[in-house]
N, C-alpha and C positions, 0 to 999 in steps of 0.2 A: 357038698359042704356041710360040716357039722353045725348044728344050731341048738339053741336053748329056747324054751318057752319061758317068757318073762311076764310076771304080773306085779304091778306096783299099785298098792291100795293104801289109802289113809282112812282114818275114821269117818271122814266126810264123803270120800268118793274113790272111784276107781280111776287111776291116772293113766295106766298103760297096761295093755295086754297084747302080746305079740311075739314075734319070732326075732331072735337076735343071734349074733355070733360071739358076743362078749358082753360082760357087764362088770363095771367096777363101782365100788362103794366105799364109804368111810366107815369101817368097823370100829368097834370099841378099842381094838388094839392096833389099829392102823388101816392103811389102804388095802383093799381086797380086789384081786383081779380074778374073774370067774370065766372060764371057758367051757365048752361042752365037754362032758366026761369028768368034770370036777368032783372031787371026793365030797360026799354029803357033809354038810356043815350047818350049824345053827349058831348064830351070833347076834349080839346086840349091835345096833347101829348108833353112831354118834352123829351129832348134827353135821351135815355135809351134803355132798353131791352123790347122786347115783347116775352113772353114765351108761347108756345102752347103745351098743354098736349094732346097727341093723345090717341085714344081709347086703344092702346096697352100699354099705360103708359109711352111711350118714350116722351121725351121733345124736341121740336124743338125751337131753340133760334135764335132771330133776333135782330139787332140793328136798331133803328130809330133815325133820327136827330130831329124829331119833326113831327107834323102833327095833324090829327084828328082821333079820335076813335069813331065809332058809334056802339052802342049796341042795339040790338033788342032781344026779349026773346030767340030766337033760332039762332041768327046770330050776328057775329061780323065783322066789316069792319075796317080795318086800312088803312087810306090814309096818307102815309108818305111823308114828303118833300124829304127825301133821306133815303134809308134803304138797308140793306144787311143781308144775313144769317151770323151768328156769325162765322161759319166755313169758310166763304170766306173772312174774314177780315185778313189783312196782319199785324201781330203783330209788325214787325220791322218798317214798314211804319207808323203805328199808333204811335209808340213810338217816332219816328223821328218828326212827326207832333206835338206831345205833347211838345217836347223840343222846337220846333220853336214857338208854341203858347205861352209857358211860357216866352220865350225871348221877344216876341212882347208885352206881358203883362207888363213885367218889364220896357220896353222901350217905352211904350205908351206916346205920347206927347199930346194927347187930350182925352176928354171923349169918343169920337167916336172910336178912336183906342183901348181904354181900353175896351169898351163894345164889340167890334168886337172880340178882342182877348179872352175875358171872354167867349163869346158864342162859339168860336172855341174850347176852352179848355173844355168846358162842353160836347160838342159832342165827342171830343177825349176821354175824361174820360169815357163816356158811352160805347164807342167802346171797350176800355180796359177792362171794367167790363164784357162785353159780352164775350170777349175772355177768361177772367179768369173763368167765370161761365162754359163756354163750356169745358175748360180744366179740371175743378174739376168734372164735370159730367162724363167725360170720364174716370177719375181715379177710380170712384166707382165701 
């Protein structure tokens, strides 16, 4: 079976290092699916999920706030600005942060305030999607 070596790191910690059969991530231009032998690629990541399919078929799910994705034919490196395992995200705290970001967006007094609140809301939305995907995969 063809495999990829995967490394996912953030500024704070190393989240994952291992072997997988596939990786998917939210790139700046859309969803990316990476399989062994993929053409080399370097791209920005948008806030979203990184899904790693292990050799066993099990899926590991991560949330990233953004960063860089480097792909080599048999290796994928995710350098995230901030990241966490989806299972480690606190759904209540994320929902509270979403409400706060939405309030900031509604009360933005300048373009800078609006842009910052929009970026925060995009990150929070990505966290919630990771939590939802994790929950739905556990129900299968």
